[in-house]
DSSP file (Angstrom, degrees, kcal/mol; ACC not computed):
  #  RESIDUE AA STRUCTURE BP1 BP2  ACC     N-H-->O    O-->H-N    N-H-->O    O-->H-N    TCO  KAPPA ALPHA  PHI   PSI    X-CA   Y-CA   Z-CA
    1    1 A M              0   0    0      0, 0.0     2,-0.4     0, 0.0     0, 0.0   0.000 360.0 360.0 360.0 138.1   36.3    7.7  -19.5
    2    2 A R        -     0   0    0      2,-0.0     2,-0.6   138,-0.0     0, 0.0  -0.909 360.0-148.7-110.4 138.5   33.2    9.4  -18.1
    3    3 A W        -     0   0    0     -2,-0.4     2,-0.6     2,-0.0     0, 0.0  -0.935  10.8-161.0-104.6 118.4   32.6   10.0  -14.5
    4    4 A I        -     0   0    0     -2,-0.6    45,-0.1     1,-0.1    -2,-0.0  -0.895   7.4-173.1-102.0 121.1   28.9    9.9  -13.6
    5    5 A W        +     0   0    0     -2,-0.6     2,-0.4    43,-0.2    -1,-0.1   0.232  63.5  69.7-103.3  12.7   28.2   11.5  -10.3
    6    6 A I        -     0   0    0      1,-0.1    16,-0.2    16,-0.1     3,-0.1  -0.983  59.0-160.9-126.5 145.0   24.6   10.7  -10.0
    7    7 A D        -     0   0    0     14,-3.2     2,-0.3    -2,-0.4    15,-0.2   0.846  68.0 -28.7 -91.3 -39.1   23.1    7.2   -9.5
    8    8 A K  E     -A   21   0A   0     13,-1.3    13,-3.0   141,-0.0     2,-0.4  -0.982  59.7 -99.7-168.2 163.7   19.6    7.7  -10.6
    9    9 A F  E     -A   20   0A   0    139,-0.6    11,-0.3    -2,-0.3     3,-0.1  -0.792  21.9-176.3 -92.1 136.9   16.8   10.2  -11.0
   10   10 A L  E    S+     0   0A   0      9,-3.2     2,-0.3    -2,-0.4    10,-0.2   0.736  76.9  10.9 -95.9 -33.7   14.0   10.2   -8.4
   11   11 A E  E     +A   19   0A   0      8,-1.8     8,-2.5     2,-0.0    -1,-0.4  -0.989  62.6 178.8-144.2 147.7   11.9   12.9  -10.2
   12   12 A F  E     -A   18   0A   0     -2,-0.3     2,-0.6     6,-0.2     6,-0.2  -0.837   7.2-179.3-156.2 115.5   12.0   14.5  -13.6
   13   13 A E  E >>  -A   17   0A   0      4,-3.2     3,-2.7    -2,-0.3     4,-1.6  -0.954  41.1-115.2-114.4 109.5    9.7   17.1  -15.0
   14   14 A S  T 34 S-     0   0    0     -2,-0.6    44,-0.1     1,-0.3    43,-0.1  -0.129  93.2  -2.6 -49.7 126.3   10.8   18.0  -18.6
   15   15 A G  T 34 S+     0   0    0     42,-0.5    -1,-0.3     1,-0.1     3,-0.1   0.452 131.9  61.0  73.8   0.7   12.0   21.6  -18.8
   16   16 A K  T <4 S-     0   0    0     -3,-2.7    78,-3.1     1,-0.3     2,-0.3   0.728 103.4 -20.9-122.5 -60.7   11.1   22.3  -15.2
   17   17 A R  E  <  -AB  13  93A   0     -4,-1.6    -4,-3.2    76,-0.2    -1,-0.3  -0.988  41.8-164.5-157.6 159.5   12.9   20.4  -12.5
   18   18 A A  E     -AB  12  92A   0     74,-2.5    74,-2.9    -2,-0.3     2,-0.4  -0.993   6.4-159.2-148.2 147.6   14.8   17.2  -11.6
   19   19 A V  E     -AB  11  91A   0     -8,-2.5    -9,-3.2    -2,-0.3    -8,-1.8  -0.990  18.2-177.3-128.4 122.1   15.8   15.4   -8.5
   20   20 A A  E     -AB   9  90A   0     70,-2.3    70,-2.8    -2,-0.4     2,-0.4  -0.806  15.9-136.5-117.6 159.7   18.7   12.9   -8.6
   21   21 A L  E     -AB   8  89A   0    -13,-3.0   -14,-3.2    -2,-0.3   -13,-1.3  -0.918  14.5-174.1-118.6 141.5   20.2   10.6   -6.0
   22   22 A K  E     - B   0  88A   0     66,-2.5    66,-2.8    -2,-0.4     2,-0.6  -0.979  10.8-156.4-135.7 122.0   23.9   10.0   -5.2
   23   23 A N  E     - B   0  87A   0     -2,-0.4     2,-0.5    64,-0.2    64,-0.2  -0.877  14.9-147.9 -94.2 124.7   25.1    7.4   -2.7
   24   24 A V        +     0   0    0     62,-2.9    61,-3.3    -2,-0.6     2,-0.3  -0.833  24.6 178.2 -96.8 124.1   28.6    8.3   -1.4
   25   25 A T    >   -     0   0    0     -2,-0.5     3,-1.5    59,-0.3     6,-0.2  -0.855  44.7-118.5-128.0 159.8   30.7    5.2   -0.6
   26   26 A L  T 3  S+     0   0    0     -2,-0.3     6,-0.1     1,-0.3    -1,-0.1   0.626 106.3  77.5 -67.5 -13.0   34.2    4.3    0.6
   27   27 A A  T 3  S+     0   0    0      4,-0.1     2,-0.8     3,-0.0    -1,-0.3   0.643  70.3  95.9 -71.0 -13.6   34.6    2.5   -2.7
   28   28 A E    X   -     0   0    0     -3,-1.5     3,-1.6     1,-0.2     4,-0.5  -0.701  66.9-156.4 -82.8 109.7   35.2    5.9   -4.4
   29   29 A E  T >> S+     0   0    0     -2,-0.8     3,-1.3     1,-0.3     4,-0.6   0.815  85.0  65.8 -59.2 -35.3   39.0    6.3   -4.4
   30   30 A H  H 3> S+     0   0    0      1,-0.3     4,-1.1     2,-0.2     3,-0.5   0.758  90.9  66.3 -61.9 -23.8   39.0   10.1   -4.6
   31   31 A L  H <> S+     0   0    0     -3,-1.6     9,-0.7     1,-0.2     4,-0.7   0.831  95.7  55.7 -66.5 -31.2   37.4   10.3   -1.1
   32   32 A H  H <4 S+     0   0    0     -3,-1.3     5,-0.2    -4,-0.5    -1,-0.2   0.749 110.8  42.8 -75.4 -23.5   40.6    8.8    0.5
   33   33 A D  H  < S+     0   0    0     -4,-0.6    -1,-0.2    -3,-0.5    -2,-0.2   0.651  94.8  75.6 -97.7 -16.7   42.9   11.4   -0.9
   34   34 A H  H  < S-     0   0    0     -4,-1.1    -2,-0.1     1,-0.3    -3,-0.1   0.965 123.5  -3.4 -64.6 -52.5   40.9   14.6   -0.4
   35   35 A F  S >< S-     0   0    0     -4,-0.7     3,-2.8     5,-0.1    -1,-0.3  -0.818  85.2-133.8-135.5  96.9   41.6   14.8    3.4
   36   36 A P  T 3  S+     0   0    0      0, 0.0    -3,-0.1     0, 0.0    -4,-0.1  -0.247  93.2  15.4 -53.2 130.8   43.6   11.7    4.5
   37   37 A G  T 3  S+     0   0    0     -5,-0.2    -5,-0.1     0, 0.0    -4,-0.1   0.257 125.5  62.0  87.3 -12.5   42.0   10.3    7.6
   38   38 A F  S <  S-     0   0    0     -3,-2.8    -3,-0.1    -6,-0.2     2,-0.1  -0.548  76.9-162.7-141.3  71.4   38.8   12.3    7.1
   39   39 A P        +     0   0    0      0, 0.0     2,-0.3     0, 0.0    -7,-0.2  -0.326  21.7 155.6 -64.5 134.6   37.3   11.1    3.8
   40   40 A M        -     0   0    0     -9,-0.7    43,-0.2    43,-0.2    -6,-0.2  -0.982  49.1 -95.1-152.4 158.0   34.7   13.5    2.3
   41   41 A M        -     0   0    0     41,-3.1    41,-0.4    -2,-0.3     5,-0.1  -0.662  48.4-117.8 -77.0 122.5   33.2   14.3   -1.1
   42   42 A P    >>  -     0   0    0      0, 0.0     4,-1.4     0, 0.0     3,-0.8  -0.283  14.9-125.3 -60.8 145.2   35.1   17.3   -2.5
   43   43 A E  H 3> S+     0   0    0      1,-0.3     4,-2.2     2,-0.2     5,-0.2   0.851 110.0  60.5 -60.7 -35.1   33.0   20.3   -3.1
   44   44 A C  H 3> S+     0   0    0      1,-0.2     4,-1.9     2,-0.2    -1,-0.3   0.845 104.4  49.9 -63.1 -31.5   34.1   20.5   -6.8
   45   45 A L  H <> S+     0   0    0     -3,-0.8     4,-2.3     2,-0.2    -1,-0.2   0.790 106.3  55.0 -77.7 -27.2   32.6   17.0   -7.3
   46   46 A M  H  X S+     0   0    0     -4,-1.4     4,-2.2     2,-0.2    -2,-0.2   0.899 108.4  49.4 -67.1 -39.1   29.3   18.2   -5.7
   47   47 A I  H  X S+     0   0    0     -4,-2.2     4,-2.8     2,-0.2    -2,-0.2   0.922 110.8  50.1 -62.3 -43.5   29.3   21.0   -8.2
   48   48 A E  H  X S+     0   0    0     -4,-1.9     4,-2.4     2,-0.2    -2,-0.2   0.900 108.5  51.8 -62.9 -40.9   29.9   18.4  -11.0
   49   49 A A  H  X S+     0   0    0     -4,-2.3     4,-2.2     2,-0.2    -1,-0.2   0.910 112.7  45.7 -61.8 -41.3   27.0   16.2   -9.7
   50   50 A M  H  X S+     0   0    0     -4,-2.2     4,-3.2     2,-0.2     5,-0.4   0.897 110.4  54.1 -67.2 -39.4   24.7   19.2   -9.8
   51   51 A A  H  X S+     0   0    0     -4,-2.8     4,-2.6     1,-0.2    -2,-0.2   0.882 109.9  47.6 -62.2 -37.6   26.0   20.2  -13.2
   52   52 A Q  H  X S+     0   0    0     -4,-2.4     4,-2.1     2,-0.2     5,-0.2   0.930 114.1  46.1 -68.5 -44.4   25.2   16.7  -14.5
   53   53 A T  H  X S+     0   0    0     -4,-2.2     4,-1.6     2,-0.2    -2,-0.2   0.961 121.4  37.0 -60.8 -52.3   21.7   16.8  -12.9
   54   54 A A  H  X S+     0   0    0     -4,-3.2     4,-2.5     1,-0.2    -2,-0.2   0.864 114.4  56.3 -70.4 -36.8   20.9   20.3  -14.2
   55   55 A G  H  X S+     0   0    0     -4,-2.6     4,-3.0    -5,-0.4    -1,-0.2   0.875 107.0  48.9 -64.4 -38.0   22.7   19.7  -17.5
   56   56 A I  H  X S+     0   0    0     -4,-2.1     4,-2.7     2,-0.2     5,-0.2   0.898 110.2  52.4 -66.6 -40.0   20.6   16.7  -18.3
   57   57 A L  H  X S+     0   0    0     -4,-1.6     4,-1.4    -5,-0.2   -42,-0.5   0.924 113.5  43.8 -58.8 -45.4   17.5   18.7  -17.4
   58   58 A V  H  X S+     0   0    0     -4,-2.5     4,-0.7     2,-0.2    -2,-0.2   0.941 115.7  46.7 -66.3 -48.9   18.7   21.5  -19.9
   59   59 A G  H ><>S+     0   0    0     -4,-3.0     5,-3.2     1,-0.2     3,-0.9   0.915 113.1  48.2 -61.4 -44.5   19.7   19.0  -22.6
   60   60 A E  H ><5S+     0   0    0     -4,-2.7     3,-2.0     1,-0.2    -1,-0.2   0.814  98.1  70.0 -67.2 -30.8   16.5   17.0  -22.4
   61   61 A A  H 3<5S+     0   0    0     -4,-1.4    -1,-0.2     1,-0.3    -2,-0.2   0.785 109.5  34.7 -59.6 -27.2   14.3   20.1  -22.5
   62   62 A R  T X<5S-     0   0    0     -3,-0.9     3,-1.3    -4,-0.7    -1,-0.3  -0.027 123.8 -98.7-117.2  28.3   15.3   20.7  -26.1
   63   63 A G  T < 5 -     0   0    0     -3,-2.0    96,-0.3     1,-0.3    -3,-0.2   0.758  65.6 -74.3  66.3  26.6   15.5   17.0  -27.1
   64   64 A F  T 3 <S+     0   0    0     -5,-3.2    79,-0.3    -6,-0.2    -1,-0.3   0.820  94.8 139.6  54.1  33.5   19.3   16.9  -26.7
   65   65 A A    <   +     0   0    0     -3,-1.3     2,-0.3    -6,-0.4    -2,-0.1   0.756  56.4  52.6 -78.4 -25.5   19.4   18.8  -30.0
   66   66 A E  S    S-     0   0    0     -7,-0.2     2,-0.9    -4,-0.1    -4,-0.1  -0.722  89.7-109.0-110.0 160.5   22.3   21.1  -28.9
   67   67 A K        -     0   0    0     -2,-0.3    58,-2.4    75,-0.1     2,-0.5  -0.799  42.1-159.2 -84.7 107.3   25.7   20.5  -27.4
   68   68 A V  E     +CD 124 141A   0     -2,-0.9    73,-0.9    73,-0.5     2,-0.3  -0.792  15.8 173.3 -97.0 125.9   25.2   21.6  -23.8
   69   69 A V  E     -C  123   0A   0     54,-2.3    54,-2.7    -2,-0.5     2,-0.4  -0.948  40.3-102.0-129.4 151.6   28.2   22.6  -21.8
   70   70 A L  E     +C  122   0A   0     -2,-0.3    52,-0.3    52,-0.2     3,-0.1  -0.602  40.8 173.9 -69.7 124.2   28.6   24.1  -18.3
   71   71 A A  E     +     0   0A   0     50,-2.7     2,-0.3    -2,-0.4    51,-0.2   0.759  56.4   1.9-103.9 -33.1   29.5   27.8  -19.0
   72   72 A K  E     -C  121   0A   0     49,-1.8    49,-2.6     3,-0.0     2,-0.8  -0.983  49.0-137.6-160.7 140.9   29.5   29.4  -15.5
   73   73 A I  E     -C  120   0A   0     -2,-0.3    47,-0.2    47,-0.2     3,-0.1  -0.901  25.3-179.5 -97.1 104.4   29.1   28.7  -11.8
   74   74 A K  E     +     0   0A   0     45,-1.6     2,-0.3    -2,-0.8    46,-0.2   0.869  67.4   1.2 -74.3 -36.7   27.0   31.6  -10.7
   75   75 A K  E     +C  119   0A   0     44,-1.8    44,-2.2    -3,-0.1    -1,-0.3  -0.985  54.7 173.9-154.2 138.8   26.8   30.6   -7.1
   76   76 A A  E     +C  118   0A   0     -2,-0.3     2,-0.5    42,-0.2    42,-0.2  -0.811  11.0 171.0-147.9 106.0   28.2   27.7   -5.0
   77   77 A A  E     -C  117   0A   0     40,-2.6    40,-2.3    -2,-0.3     2,-0.4  -0.973  13.4-161.8-119.5 126.3   27.6   27.9   -1.2
   78   78 A F  E     +C  116   0A   0     -2,-0.5    38,-0.2    38,-0.2     3,-0.1  -0.900  17.3 171.1-113.9 136.4   28.5   24.9    1.0
   79   79 A H        +     0   0    0     36,-3.6     2,-0.3    -2,-0.4    37,-0.2   0.646  63.8  17.6-116.2 -23.5   27.1   24.4    4.5
   80   80 A H  S    S-     0   0    0     35,-1.0    -1,-0.3    33,-0.1     2,-0.1  -0.967  74.7-102.3-148.3 160.1   28.1   20.8    5.5
   81   81 A Y        -     0   0    0     -2,-0.3     2,-0.5    -3,-0.1   -41,-0.0  -0.453  23.8-141.4 -76.9 155.8   30.5   18.0    4.6
   82   82 A V        -     0   0    0    -41,-0.4   -41,-3.1    -2,-0.1     3,-0.0  -0.995  27.4-175.4-118.4 124.0   29.3   14.9    2.7
   83   83 A R    >   -     0   0    0     -2,-0.5     3,-2.2   -43,-0.2   -59,-0.2  -0.722  36.5 -74.3-118.2 162.8   31.0   11.7    3.9
   84   84 A P  T 3  S+     0   0    0      0, 0.0   -59,-0.3     0, 0.0    -1,-0.1  -0.304 119.8  35.6 -54.7 138.7   31.0    8.0    2.9
   85   85 A G  T 3  S+     0   0    0    -61,-3.3     2,-0.2     1,-0.4   -60,-0.1   0.169  91.9 121.1  97.6 -16.0   27.7    6.4    3.8
   86   86 A D    <   -     0   0    0     -3,-2.2   -62,-2.9   -62,-0.1     2,-0.5  -0.518  50.6-152.7 -79.6 147.5   25.7    9.6    3.1
   87   87 A T  E     -B   23   0A   0    -64,-0.2     2,-0.3    -2,-0.2    24,-0.3  -0.991  18.1-170.6-116.1 124.1   23.0    9.7    0.5
   88   88 A I  E     -B   22   0A   0    -66,-2.8   -66,-2.5    -2,-0.5     2,-0.4  -0.837  13.1-147.2-114.2 152.6   22.5   13.0   -1.1
   89   89 A T  E     -BE  21 109A   0     20,-2.7    20,-2.6    -2,-0.3     2,-0.6  -0.957   8.4-148.0-117.1 140.9   19.7   14.3   -3.4
   90   90 A L  E     -BE  20 108A   0    -70,-2.8   -70,-2.3    -2,-0.4     2,-0.6  -0.935  10.9-165.0-111.4 116.4   20.4   16.9   -6.0
   91   91 A H  E     +BE  19 107A   0     16,-3.3    16,-2.1    -2,-0.6     2,-0.4  -0.903  10.8 179.8-107.5 113.7   17.4   19.3   -6.7
   92   92 A A  E     -BE  18 106A   0    -74,-2.9   -74,-2.5    -2,-0.6     2,-0.4  -0.937   6.4-172.2-117.9 137.3   17.7   21.3   -9.9
   93   93 A E  E     -BE  17 105A   0     12,-2.8    12,-2.2    -2,-0.4     2,-0.5  -0.986  28.2-118.9-126.9 138.8   15.2   23.8  -11.3
   94   94 A M  E     + E   0 104A   0    -78,-3.1    10,-0.2    -2,-0.4     3,-0.1  -0.636  28.1 179.5 -73.7 122.0   15.2   25.5  -14.7
   95   95 A E  E     -     0   0A   0      8,-2.7     2,-0.3    -2,-0.5     9,-0.2   0.865  67.4 -19.8 -88.6 -45.2   15.5   29.2  -14.1
   96   96 A S  E     - E   0 103A   0      7,-1.8     7,-2.6     2,-0.0    -1,-0.4  -0.980  56.3-164.3-158.8 154.8   15.5   30.2  -17.8
   97   97 A I  E     + E   0 102A   0     -2,-0.3     5,-0.2     5,-0.2    -3,-0.0  -0.989  13.0 165.5-145.9 137.8   16.2   28.6  -21.2
   98   98 A A        -     0   0    0      3,-3.2     3,-0.4    -2,-0.3    -2,-0.0  -0.860  53.8 -90.9-139.3 170.7   16.8   30.2  -24.6
   99   99 A P  S    S+     0   0    0      0, 0.0    28,-0.2     0, 0.0     3,-0.1   0.818 125.6  35.1 -57.7 -29.8   18.2   28.9  -27.9
  100  100 A E  S    S-     0   0    0      1,-0.2    24,-2.5    27,-0.1     2,-0.3   0.634 126.4  -2.5-101.2 -13.6   21.7   29.9  -26.9
  101  101 A A  E     - F   0 123A   0     -3,-0.4    -3,-3.2    22,-0.3     2,-0.3  -0.979  49.8-152.1-165.2 171.5   21.8   29.2  -23.1
  102  102 A A  E     -EF  97 122A   0     20,-2.2    20,-3.2    -2,-0.3     2,-0.4  -0.983   7.9-150.8-151.0 155.7   20.1   28.2  -20.0
  103  103 A S  E     -EF  96 121A   0     -7,-2.6    -8,-2.7    -2,-0.3    -7,-1.8  -0.982  13.3-172.3-131.1 147.8   20.4   28.9  -16.2
  104  104 A T  E     -EF  94 120A   0     16,-2.7    16,-1.8    -2,-0.4     2,-0.4  -0.928  12.8-151.6-133.9 156.2   19.5   26.6  -13.3
  105  105 A I  E     +EF  93 119A   0    -12,-2.2   -12,-2.8    -2,-0.3     2,-0.3  -0.956  27.0 169.3-123.4 148.7   19.2   26.9   -9.5
  106  106 A G  E     -EF  92 118A   0     12,-1.3    12,-2.4    -2,-0.4     2,-0.3  -0.989  25.7-150.1-157.6 164.9   19.7   24.0   -7.2
  107  107 A E  E     -EF  91 117A   0    -16,-2.1   -16,-3.3    -2,-0.3     2,-0.5  -0.981  11.8-146.3-134.9 147.6   20.2   22.5   -3.8
  108  108 A I  E     -EF  90 116A   0      8,-2.4     7,-3.1    -2,-0.3     8,-1.6  -0.968  27.2-175.9-111.2 131.8   22.0   19.5   -2.5
  109  109 A R  E     -EF  89 114A   0    -20,-2.6   -20,-2.7    -2,-0.5     2,-0.5  -0.933  30.6-155.2-129.9 150.3   20.4   17.9    0.5
  110  110 A R  E >  S- F   0 113A   0      3,-2.4     3,-2.0    -2,-0.3     2,-0.3  -0.927  82.2 -52.5-117.9  99.4   21.1   15.0    2.9
  111  111 A G  T 3  S-     0   0    0     -2,-0.5   -22,-0.1   -24,-0.3     0, 0.0  -0.569 122.6 -22.2  64.0-126.6   17.5   14.2    4.1
  112  112 A D  T 3  S+     0   0    0     -2,-0.3     2,-0.4    -3,-0.1    -1,-0.3   0.499 115.6 106.8 -89.5  -5.3   16.1   17.5    5.2
  113  113 A E  E <  S- F   0 110A   0     -3,-2.0    -3,-2.4     1,-0.1     2,-0.5  -0.626  70.1-131.5 -83.1 126.3   19.5   19.1    5.8
  114  114 A L  E     + F   0 109A   0     -2,-0.4    -5,-0.2    -5,-0.2     3,-0.1  -0.654  30.4 171.1 -76.6 120.0   20.7   21.7    3.3
  115  115 A I  E     -     0   0A   0     -7,-3.1   -36,-3.6    -2,-0.5   -35,-1.0   0.842  60.6  -8.0 -95.2 -45.2   24.3   20.8    2.1
  116  116 A A  E     -CF  78 108A   0     -8,-1.6    -8,-2.4   -38,-0.2     2,-0.4  -0.991  46.9-144.3-154.5 155.9   24.8   23.3   -0.7
  117  117 A Q  E     +CF  77 107A   0    -40,-2.3   -40,-2.6    -2,-0.3     2,-0.4  -0.998  27.3 179.2-123.1 126.1   23.1   25.8   -3.0
  118  118 A I  E     -CF  76 106A   0    -12,-2.4   -12,-1.3    -2,-0.4     2,-0.4  -0.986  13.7-171.5-137.3 124.8   24.4   25.9   -6.5
  119  119 A S  E     -CF  75 105A   0    -44,-2.2   -44,-1.8    -2,-0.4   -45,-1.6  -0.963  17.7-175.5-115.2 132.4   23.3   28.1   -9.5
  120  120 A L  E     -CF  73 104A   0    -16,-1.8   -16,-2.7    -2,-0.4     2,-0.4  -0.884  20.3-148.4-129.9 154.9   24.7   27.3  -12.9
  121  121 A M  E     -CF  72 103A   0    -49,-2.6   -50,-2.7    -2,-0.3   -49,-1.8  -0.974  15.8-163.6-120.1 140.3   24.7   28.6  -16.5
  122  122 A F  E     -CF  70 102A   0    -20,-3.2   -20,-2.2    -2,-0.4     2,-0.4  -0.920   6.5-146.6-121.6 147.9   24.9   26.4  -19.5
  123  123 A S  E     -CF  69 101A   0    -54,-2.7   -54,-2.3    -2,-0.3     2,-1.1  -0.913  13.7-139.0-113.0 141.0   25.7   27.3  -23.1
  124  124 A H  E >>  -C   68   0A   0    -24,-2.5     3,-1.7    -2,-0.4     4,-0.8  -0.840  25.5-160.8 -92.4  96.1   24.3   25.6  -26.2
  125  125 A V  H >> S+     0   0    0    -58,-2.4     4,-1.7    -2,-1.1     3,-1.1   0.838  82.5  56.2 -53.9 -44.1   27.7   25.6  -28.0
  126  126 A D  H 34 S+     0   0    0    -59,-0.3    -1,-0.3     1,-0.3     5,-0.2   0.777 109.2  48.1 -61.7 -25.8   26.3   25.2  -31.5
  127  127 A K  H <4 S+     0   0    0     -3,-1.7    -1,-0.3   -60,-0.2     3,-0.2   0.628 114.3  45.4 -88.4 -14.7   24.2   28.4  -31.1
  128  128 A N  H << S+     0   0    0     -3,-1.1     2,-0.3    -4,-0.8    -2,-0.2   0.703 112.1  43.5-104.1 -23.0   27.0   30.5  -29.7
  129  129 A L  S >< S-     0   0    0     -4,-1.7     3,-2.0     3,-0.1    -1,-0.2  -0.550  79.4-163.7-125.1  66.5   30.0   29.9  -31.9
  130  130 A A  T 3  S+     0   0    0     -2,-0.3     3,-0.1     1,-0.3    -3,-0.1  -0.163  71.5  18.7 -55.4 138.1   28.5   29.9  -35.4
  131  131 A G  T 3  S+     0   0    0      1,-0.3     2,-0.4    -5,-0.2    -1,-0.3   0.228  97.5 110.3  88.1 -14.9   30.7   28.4  -38.1
  132  132 A K    <   -     0   0    0     -3,-2.0     2,-0.4    -6,-0.1    -1,-0.3  -0.767  60.7-138.4 -96.3 140.3   32.9   26.5  -35.7
  133  133 A K        -     0   0    0     -2,-0.4    -3,-0.0    -3,-0.1    -7,-0.0  -0.787  16.4-167.2 -98.0 139.2   32.7   22.7  -35.6
  134  134 A F        -     0   0    0     -2,-0.4    -8,-0.0     1,-0.0   -67,-0.0  -0.940  29.4-100.9-123.0 146.8   32.8   20.8  -32.4
  135  135 A P        -     0   0    0      0, 0.0    -1,-0.0     0, 0.0     0, 0.0  -0.287  20.8-132.2 -65.9 151.5   33.3   17.1  -31.9
  136  136 A E  S    S+     0   0    0      2,-0.1     3,-0.5   -69,-0.0     2,-0.1   0.822  87.9  67.6 -71.2 -31.6   30.3   14.9  -31.3
  137  137 A E  S    S+     0   0    0      1,-0.2     3,-0.1     3,-0.0     0, 0.0  -0.360  84.7  41.3 -85.6 168.2   32.0   13.2  -28.4
  138  138 A N  S    S+     0   0    0      1,-0.2     2,-0.7    -2,-0.1    -1,-0.2   0.604  73.4 123.3  72.5  15.3   33.0   14.6  -25.0
  139  139 A F        -     0   0    0     -3,-0.5     3,-0.3     1,-0.2    -1,-0.2  -0.937  49.4-156.9-104.4 115.2   29.9   16.7  -24.4
  140  140 A V  S    S+     0   0    0     -2,-0.7     2,-1.6     1,-0.2    -1,-0.2   0.859  78.7  60.7 -62.8 -42.0   28.6   15.5  -21.1
  141  141 A F  B    S+D   68   0A   0    -73,-0.9   -73,-0.5     3,-0.1    -1,-0.2  -0.477  79.2 121.0 -95.9  68.3   24.9   16.5  -21.5
  142  142 A T  S >  S-     0   0    0     -2,-1.6     3,-1.6    -3,-0.3   -82,-0.1  -0.537  82.6 -83.3-117.2-177.8   23.9   14.5  -24.5
  143  143 A D  G >  S+     0   0    0    -79,-0.3     3,-1.9     1,-0.3     4,-0.2   0.491 107.8  91.3 -70.7  -0.4   21.3   11.8  -25.2
  144  144 A M  G >  S+     0   0    0      1,-0.3     3,-0.5     2,-0.1    -1,-0.3   0.713  80.4  62.7 -63.0 -16.8   23.7    9.2  -23.8
  145  145 A F  G X>  +     0   0    0     -3,-1.6     3,-1.3     1,-0.2     4,-0.9   0.379  68.8 104.1 -88.7   4.3   21.9    9.9  -20.5
  146  146 A N  H X> S+     0   0    0     -3,-1.9     3,-0.8     1,-0.3     4,-0.6   0.841  72.4  63.0 -54.7 -33.5   18.6    8.7  -21.8
  147  147 A S  H X4 S+     0   0    0     -3,-0.5     3,-0.7     1,-0.3    -1,-0.3   0.846  99.5  53.6 -63.3 -31.9   19.0    5.5  -19.8
  148  148 A L  H <4 S+     0   0    0     -3,-1.3  -139,-0.6     1,-0.2    -1,-0.3   0.756 107.7  52.3 -69.8 -23.6   19.0    7.5  -16.6
  149  149 A L  H XX S+     0   0    0     -4,-0.9     3,-2.7    -3,-0.8     4,-1.5   0.492  76.4 129.9 -92.6  -4.0   15.7    9.1  -17.7
  150  150 A T  T << S+     0   0    0     -3,-0.7     4,-0.1    -4,-0.6    -3,-0.0  -0.268  76.8  19.8 -54.5 129.4   13.9    5.8  -18.4
  151  151 A G  T 34 S+     0   0    0      2,-0.3    -1,-0.3     1,-0.0     3,-0.1   0.259 120.1  64.4  93.9 -11.9   10.5    5.8  -16.6
  152  152 A F  T <4 S+     0   0    0     -3,-2.7     2,-0.3     1,-0.4  -138,-0.2   0.795 107.8   8.5-109.2 -45.6   10.4    9.6  -16.3
  153  153 A V     <  -     0   0    0     -4,-1.5     2,-0.7    -7,-0.2    -1,-0.4  -0.957  64.5-123.6-137.4 154.7   10.3   11.1  -19.8
  154  154 A E        -     0   0    0     -2,-0.3     2,-0.4    -3,-0.1    -4,-0.0  -0.897  36.4-172.6 -97.2 117.1    9.8    9.8  -23.3
  155  155 A T        -     0   0    0     -2,-0.7   -95,-0.0    -9,-0.1     3,-0.0  -0.893   8.3-174.5-116.1 143.5   12.8   10.9  -25.3
  156  156 A H    >   -     0   0    0     -2,-0.4     3,-1.5     1,-0.1    -2,-0.0  -0.974  33.4-126.1-133.0 146.0   13.3   10.6  -29.0
  157  157 A P  T 3  S+     0   0    0      0, 0.0    -1,-0.1     0, 0.0   -14,-0.0   0.815 114.7  46.7 -61.4 -28.8   16.3   11.4  -31.2
  158  158 A D  T 3  S+     0   0    0     -3,-0.0     3,-0.1     2,-0.0   -95,-0.0  -0.085  85.1 162.4-102.9  34.4   14.1   13.6  -33.4
  159  159 A A    <   -     0   0    0     -3,-1.5     2,-0.1   -96,-0.3    -4,-0.0  -0.183  47.0-100.9 -57.4 144.1   12.4   15.3  -30.5
  160  160 A E    >   -     0   0    0      1,-0.1     3,-0.6     2,-0.1    -1,-0.1  -0.437  22.8-147.4 -68.0 136.3   10.6   18.5  -31.3
  161  161 A L  T 3  S+     0   0    0      1,-0.2    -1,-0.1    -2,-0.1    -2,-0.1   0.541  84.7  76.8 -83.4  -6.7   12.6   21.7  -30.4
  162  162 A S  T 3         0   0    0      1,-0.2    -1,-0.2  -100,-0.0  -100,-0.1   0.268 360.0 360.0 -91.3  14.6    9.6   23.8  -29.5
  163  163 A R    <         0   0    0     -3,-0.6    -1,-0.2  -102,-0.2    -2,-0.1   0.525 360.0 360.0 -60.5 360.0    8.9   22.2  -26.1
C-alpha cells in the first residue's frame, strides 16, 4: 500500500520547482491518534509530504530514469500546527542535482503563514551502489506519479537524461 500525502500539483517547473496542495481532513485516521482530543497532522507526515513533492521534482528532472530515494533530512523546522480543515501548500525548489544525488529546499505554508522549512537530500540508488540490484517496486519517486503531473509537464518513459 502506498500513502500519497499530496492531492495535486498547482505548479511544476521541470528541474526547478514544484508547488503541491494537501487538504487535511478528519477522514484521515492517523490524525485522531496523534494527540487524542487535539487532532493534528504529525510533523513526520509533513516531512513525508515534502519528500513526495520534492522527490517527484527530482525524479522527473531526469525522466524518472533512476531509483530516487530520500537519503537525508538536512533541516526540518516547524512553526505551527496543521489541523483538520487546513489546506497546506508544499513549495519545493531544486538546490542541486547530479547523476548520483540531489538536494532540495522547501517550505510548507497555510495561505501566507509559514508552517515549516524542510531541506532534503535524495540519492539515485542505481548510481551509488554499483553492482547491487534493487527491486523495481517500492521506490516512491517513480513514473507512477505521472498522473499527478498531467497538465504541467510532458513526460515520456524514454525521456532524455541530459535535461
